[in-house]
C-alpha positions as a printed NumPy array, in Angstrom:
array([[ -3.018,  -8.913,   4.703],
       [ -2.285, -12.383,   3.336],
       [  0.4  , -12.635,   0.662],
       [  0.44 , -14.861,  -2.371],
       [  3.814, -13.67 ,  -3.596],
       [  4.094, -15.104,  -7.071],
       [  0.443, -16.134,  -7.102],
       [ -0.979, -19.563,  -6.356],
       [ -1.589, -22.856,  -8.153],
       [ -5.084, -23.451,  -9.53 ],
       [ -5.351, -26.926,  -7.975],
       [ -5.316, -25.426,  -4.449],
       [ -7.64 , -22.514,  -5.219],
       [-10.74 , -24.047,  -3.588],
       [ -8.858, -24.861,  -0.364],
       [ -7.27 , -21.39 ,  -0.244],
       [-10.614, -19.69 ,  -0.837],
       [-12.282, -21.702,   1.945],
       [ -9.391, -21.104,   4.36 ],
       [ -9.391, -17.349,   3.744],
       [-13.175, -17.153,   4.139],
       [-13.037, -19.084,   7.417],
       [ -9.924, -17.679,   9.094],
       [ -9.423, -14.203,   7.594],
       [-12.633, -13.105,   5.829],
       [-11.757,  -9.398,   5.995],
       [ -8.046,  -9.64 ,   5.177],
       [ -6.734,  -8.267,   1.932],
       [ -5.144, -10.888,  -0.296],
       [ -2.052,  -9.732,  -2.182],
       [ -2.144, -11.37 ,  -5.622],
       [ -5.314, -13.072,  -4.406],
       [ -7.422, -12.409,  -7.489],
       [-10.055, -15.116,  -7.661],
       [ -9.525, -16.13 ,  -4.012],
       [-11.003, -13.219,  -2.116],
       [-13.336, -10.3  ,  -2.627],
       [-10.563,  -8.287,  -0.946],
       [ -7.855,  -8.955,  -3.513],
       [ -5.142,  -6.387,  -4.16 ],
       [ -2.7  ,  -6.518,  -7.036],
       [  1.03 ,  -6.001,  -7.349],
       [  1.882,  -2.789,  -9.142],
       [  4.678,  -4.491, -11.077],
       [  7.71 ,  -3.019,  -9.323],
       [  9.199,  -2.893,  -5.839],
       [ 10.634,   0.588,  -6.317],
       [  7.786,   2.391,  -4.537],
       [  6.422,   3.976,  -7.693],
       [  2.911,   3.513,  -9.057],
       [  2.069,   4.401, -12.642],
       [ -0.035,   7.424, -13.444],
       [ -2.841,   6.792, -14.021],
       [ -3.388,   3.919, -11.637],
       [ -6.933,   2.551, -11.572],
       [ -8.477,   0.547,  -8.715],
       [-10.122,  -1.699, -11.272],
       [ -8.27 ,  -4.278, -13.324],
       [ -5.971,  -7.093, -12.338],
       [ -2.458,  -6.046, -13.319],
       [ -0.043,  -3.133, -13.502],
       [ -1.796,   0.236, -13.534],
       [ -5.247,  -1.32 , -13.687],
       [ -7.91 ,  -0.855, -16.31 ],
       [-10.607,   1.857, -16.193],
       [-12.933,  -0.382, -18.245],
       [-12.621,  -3.413, -15.984],
       [-15.445,  -4.446, -13.667],
       [-12.993,  -6.201, -11.299],
       [-12.234,  -4.172,  -8.162],
       [ -8.583,  -4.9  ,  -7.336],
       [ -6.642,  -1.907,  -5.952],
       [ -2.876,  -1.698,  -6.347],
       [ -0.273,  -2.249,  -3.67 ],
       [  3.218,  -0.809,  -3.91 ],
       [  5.627,  -2.816,  -1.777],
       [  9.082,  -1.418,  -1.199],
       [ 11.966,  -1.395,   1.25 ],
       [ 13.218,   0.989,   3.895],
       [ 16.791,  -0.18 ,   3.349],
       [ 18.78 ,   1.054,   0.38 ],
       [ 19.198,  -0.926,  -2.839],
       [ 15.881,  -2.813,  -2.609],
       [ 17.284,  -4.858,   0.296],
       [ 14.415,  -6.841,   1.886],
       [ 16.246,  -8.611,   4.718],
       [ 18.074,  -6.929,   7.586],
       [ 21.708,  -6.126,   7.083],
       [ 23.777,  -4.162,   9.569],
       [ 25.842,  -2.801,   6.681],
       [ 22.92 ,  -1.637,   4.509],
       [ 21.866,   1.999,   4.831],
       [ 18.282,   3.206,   4.921],
       [ 16.449,   5.581,   2.631],
       [ 16.446,   9.257,   3.486],
       [ 13.282,  10.947,   4.698],
       [ 13.139,  12.947,   1.448],
       [ 13.257,   9.733,  -0.594],
       [ 10.5  ,   8.151,   1.521],
       [  8.336,  11.251,   1.116],
       [  8.78 ,  10.914,  -2.641],
       [  7.874,   7.207,  -2.412],
       [  4.741,   8.149,  -0.44 ],
       [  3.679,  10.68 ,  -3.067],
       [  4.471,   8.292,  -5.938],
       [  2.4  ,   5.487,  -4.375],
       [ -0.402,   6.872,  -2.227],
       [ -0.523,   9.971,  -4.404],
       [ -1.053,   7.698,  -7.406],
       [ -3.944,   5.744,  -5.851],
       [ -1.784,   2.926,  -4.464],
       [ -1.508,   1.296,  -1.061],
       [  2.049,   1.712,   0.275],
       [  3.537,  -1.313,   2.002],
       [  6.879,  -0.299,   3.519],
       [  8.752,  -3.298,   4.92 ],
       [ 10.006,  -3.89 ,   8.449],
       [ 13.32 ,  -5.738,   8.722],
       [ 13.868,  -7.291,  12.149],
       [ 17.489,  -7.87 ,  13.149],
       [ 18.854, -11.263,  14.256],
       [ 17.224, -10.76 ,  17.679],
       [ 13.816, -10.078,  16.156],
       [ 13.935,  -6.35 ,  16.933],
       [ 13.483,  -3.378,  14.632],
       [ 16.69 ,  -1.301,  14.799],
       [ 16.398,   2.107,  16.475],
       [ 17.465,   4.022,  13.355],
       [ 14.758,   2.241,  11.338],
       [ 12.11 ,   3.048,  13.952],
       [ 13.229,   6.692,  13.971],
       [ 12.863,   6.883,  10.176],
       [  9.385,   5.28 ,  10.267],
       [  8.394,   7.848,  12.895],
       [  9.778,  10.712,  10.81 ],
       [  7.732,   9.565,   7.825],
       [  4.623,   9.17 ,   9.973],
       [  5.149,  12.636,  11.459],
       [  5.476,  14.104,   7.965],
       [  2.27 ,  12.421,   6.788],
       [  0.309,  13.559,   9.859],
       [  1.657,  17.12 ,   9.638],
       [  1.046,  17.408,   5.907],
       [ -2.204,  15.465,   5.518],
       [ -3.562,  15.024,   9.036],
       [ -6.226,  17.71 ,   8.792],
       [ -8.939,  17.61 ,   6.138],
       [ -9.138,  20.543,   3.76 ],
       [-12.832,  19.943,   3.129],
       [-15.826,  18.069,   4.502],
       [-18.814,  16.479,   2.861],
       [-22.433,  16.372,   3.864],
       [-25.616,  15.237,   2.266],
       [-27.8  ,  12.256,   1.775],
       [-29.138,  10.153,  -1.03 ],
       [-28.076,  11.642,  -4.368],
       [-27.044,  15.083,  -3.106],
       [-23.527,  15.634,  -1.756],
       [-22.047,  19.033,  -0.957],
       [-18.397,  19.893,  -0.453],
       [-17.528,  22.539,   2.141],
       [-14.109,  24.146,   2.5  ],
       [-12.777,  23.964,   6.052],
       [ -9.701,  26.141,   5.653],
       [ -7.627,  27.812,   2.999],
       [ -5.   ,  25.644,   1.364],
       [ -1.549,  27.088,   0.911],
       [  1.031,  25.079,  -1.022]])
C-alpha cells in the first residue's frame, strides 16, 4: 500500500502515476484516486468505524451506490489509546474487546481495516502490542476462519451449499 495522506498536487499527478505503474503496479494507493486503478479511499475518520452502508464505489466517505468508480474504503486506526499514532511508553493500548468491536465496525461494514504498528525508539514492536495483535488475530481466525458455505458453478449459474450449521 502506498499512502497519499492528504492527497496529492495535480501538477505531480503524471509523475506519480508513472512511478506507481513502474514500481508498484499492484499496490493499493490510499487517497490515490486518479493515480491508480487500485485506489482506496479514506473513510473520513480514524476511529475504526465505517458508516453503514459503506459502498465500494464512490470516492469519499461511505461511497456512492450509483458511482461507476471502484474505490473501496479503508479504515485506519490505532492500537494505542486516544488515537495515538506514535509510540509512547506511557500510552495504553486498546482492549481486545474494543479491537473486536473495531473489526466488526470496519470489516463488518465493508471496509479494509488498517491497524497501525508503533515501533519503539529501538525500532521494535513492544511485546504487549504484539500480544494484543496476536489475540485479535486468534479471535478472527477462531470466529471466521472456517467458511459457513461454499460456492460452485460456472458461467451464469452459481449454487450456494451449506457446509455446517451456524450457531450464534
